[in-house]
N, C-alpha and C positions, 0 to 999 in steps of 0.2 A: 721516541717522538712520534714516529709513524703510527704506533699503536694508539697513543693518546689522541691523535687527530681522528683515527678512524672511530674510536669510541665516541668522540665528540659529535662526529657527523651522525653516527647511529643514534645517539641520544636525541638530536634534532629530529630525525626522521621519525622515531617513535613518538616524540612529543607532538609533532604535528599531525600524526595519524590518530593519537589519543585525544586530541583536543581540536578536532576539525571544526571549523565555524564557531570556535570558542565554546564548544560543548563536548562533553565526554562521548566517545564512541562505545557502543555496545556491540554485541554479536551481530554480524552480517552487515556492519556498517550503519546499524541503526543509531540515532541519536535520542530515541525514545525506548522505554522498556515497558513490558507488562506491569500493569499497576499504575502507570502514569496517565494523567488526563490527556486525551487526544488533543494535540493543538488545533485550534480552530482555524478556519480559513473560509474565504468565499471563493467559489468555484462557478464556472460557466460550462454547462453541458454543451457538447458539440451541436450547434444548431438549435440550442434550447435555452432553458431558463437559467438565471444565476441564483444562488442562495449560499448561505453560511452552512457549514458542517453542522453547527450547534442547532440549526433549524430542524435536524433529523433527530434530535434527542426523543427518547421513547421508542426508538427502533433499534434493532441490532444492525450494525453498520460494518460492511466490508469494503474497504479501500483496496483496489487492485491497481498498484503502479504497473504501467505498461507502455509500450511503444511498438509501432508497426514494424520496425526493423529488428525486434527482439523474437528469435525463433523459439525460445522457451515460453514467452507470453502467448504465442500463437498455439503452442501445444497445450498450455494450461486453460486458456480462456473458453474452449469449448466444454471442458469439464465443469467450469464454474457455471456456464450457462445451464447445462443440462442437470447436473447433480446438485446444484445449490439454488441458483436463482429461479429456474422454472418451478421447482417444488415448493420454495419457501417465500417467494415475493408477497404473496397475500398474507403471510404469518407474521408480518412485522420486520422483515428483513429488507434492508436497503443496501444494494451492491452499486458501486459506481467504479468504472475503470477510469483512471487518471492518466491520460496519455502525455508522456514526458516530452515537452518542447517540440511538438509537431504542429503545423498549421492545420485549420480547420478542415480543408478539402482532403488532406491526408488521412485525418482522423475518421472522417466520414466513410472514406474508401475502405479503411482498415476494418472498421465495424462491419461493413457490408461484406467484406471478403471473409472474415471470420464467422459471421452470422450470429453474433450475440445481440440479444434484445435489451440487456441491461444498459443504462446510460454510459457513454463515455464522455469525459470532459477533458478541457484543454488545460495544460500546465505550462503556459509560456515560461521559459527561463528556468524550469524545473523548481519553481519556488515553493510549491506545495510540497513536492518531493523533499525538498531541503528543510522542511519542518519536522520530518520524520527520519530522514537518512542523510548520511553525508552525500553531497551533490555529486561526488566522484563515484559513489557506490553504484552498483548494478541494479537492474530490475531483472525479473519480475519479482514482486514482493507484495504480500497482502497484510493488512492491518485490520484486525477484527475489533471492533469497539462495542461495549455493552450500551444498554438503554440510558445509562447516566453518564456516558462520554469517556468511560475509563477504557484503556486499551487492555484486552484480555488475551490476545494471541498474535503473534508475528511470524511471518514466514519469508523465505528467500529461495528463490528459484522454484521449480516444480518437481517435488519428490512425492510419490504416490502415498507412502506411509505418512508423511507430514500432511498432505492434503486430506487424508482420511481423519487424522487427529483434528484438523481445523473444521472439518465438516461436523464432527461430533461436538466440538465446542460451540459452533454456531447452532446446531439443532438443540443442544441442551439449553443454550441461552434462550432460544426462542421458546422452548417448552417451559422454561421457569415462569414465564408470565402467565401462561395458560393455567398453571397450577396456583396462582395466588388468588 
């Protein structure tokens, strides 16, 4: 009887993990996968304008989910700034850091402290994050979206080898347009 009860509890836990928010969970807590169309949303940049993700179609997009309290984010962001954003922002790349559930003043201070120039945006309640990953899943994570709105790469945490692969995918996608 005790074993049946334990199996029942384990089944409930697995079920709740696998179908978080009524959606299937993929690797690293994502609820989207490579090949899916990126869920659309409206975002407000910290101290700036509001727009829909779909307004950026025609550009290669990098969504970088972040927060000031995330030490891995603080490690990764200067590399995004230097190795991706600075060299490719004029080549049709759009990078936006989406700060998970922090107030404007904290996000602006975070941007200043880290020294990034790409836009950071507010994500109250982690609602945008929740379109891409289970709200209980961690950050940092990056979502790379092609010019048509399709997800072409996903990351979780900062691993140099994965970061290099992400850069290659971004740079190849940017180069593909110049070859057309």
